[in-house]
C-alpha positions in Angstrom: 127.8 152.5 77.4 124.7 151.6 79.6 121.9 152.5 77.4 123.1 153.0 73.9 122.0 150.4 71.7 118.2 151.9 72.9 119.0 154.8 70.5 118.1 153.3 67.6 114.4 152.1 66.7 116.3 148.6 65.0 118.2 148.3 68.1 115.9 147.8 70.1 113.3 145.5 68.3 116.6 143.4 68.4 116.5 143.8 72.3 113.0 143.3 72.9 112.8 139.9 71.2 115.7 138.9 72.6 113.7 139.1 75.6 110.7 137.3 74.7 112.2 134.5 72.4 113.9 133.6 75.1 110.5 132.6 76.9 108.9 131.8 73.4 112.6 129.3 73.5 112.2 128.2 76.9 108.5 127.1 75.8 109.1 125.5 72.7 106.6 126.6 71.3 104.4 129.7 70.7 101.5 128.5 72.0 99.9 130.4 74.6 100.0 128.1 78.0 103.2 127.1 77.4 104.2 130.6 77.0 103.1 131.5 79.6 104.3 128.7 81.8 107.8 129.5 80.4 107.5 133.0 81.7 106.4 131.9 85.3 109.8 129.8 85.6 111.8 132.4 84.4 114.9 133.9 86.7 116.8 136.7 85.8 118.9 138.3 87.8 119.1 142.3 88.3 121.3 143.5 85.2 121.2 140.0 82.7 119.8 142.2 79.8 121.2 145.5 78.1 118.0 147.8 79.7 119.8 146.2 83.5 117.1 144.3 84.3 116.1 141.2 84.7 113.0 139.7 85.1 110.8 137.6 87.6 107.2 137.2 87.0 105.1 138.1 90.5 101.0 135.6 90.3 99.6 138.9 88.5 102.6 137.9 86.2 104.5 141.9 86.4 107.9 141.5 86.2 109.2 142.7 89.3 112.8 142.7 88.5 112.2 145.6 86.2 112.8 149.6 87.3 112.1 152.7 85.4 115.2 155.1 84.1 115.7 157.8 84.2 118.1 159.1 81.0 119.5 162.9 80.6 121.1 164.2 76.9 124.9 164.4 78.3 127.7 165.9 76.1 125.1 165.1 73.0 125.2 161.7 74.5 121.9 159.9 75.6 122.9 158.5 79.7 120.9 156.8 82.9 121.3 159.0 85.2 118.7 156.8 87.6 119.0 154.2 89.4 122.3 155.0 90.5 122.6 150.7 89.5 122.0 151.6 85.6 124.7 154.8 85.7 127.9 153.9 83.9 130.9 155.4 86.5 131.4 159.0 86.0 128.2 160.4 85.2 125.8 161.8 87.2 122.5 164.0 87.5 122.7 167.5 85.9 120.3 170.3 87.0 120.2 172.3 83.4 118.1 175.1 84.6 116.1 176.3 82.2 117.6 179.9 80.3 
């Protein structure tokens, strides 16, 4: 399910490593100028990464293909409820009033 890979810190580290190593691999180096140039060329569509994000940096190096998500605990699991594009089939935002 979407987001399952982020439940443990080790798996989150693997995801971040995959994202950043893709840029440094494209640069062929860890030299700052080469990594910056590779990042400027990066063009990944939405849903290219496990968290639903893509990657396309603007002139200020802000990723224009990333978005916040809202996750709720439902039936003992963390599920993404927003945005709709990141939600798994059958999942909906649940209003859980406090008692």
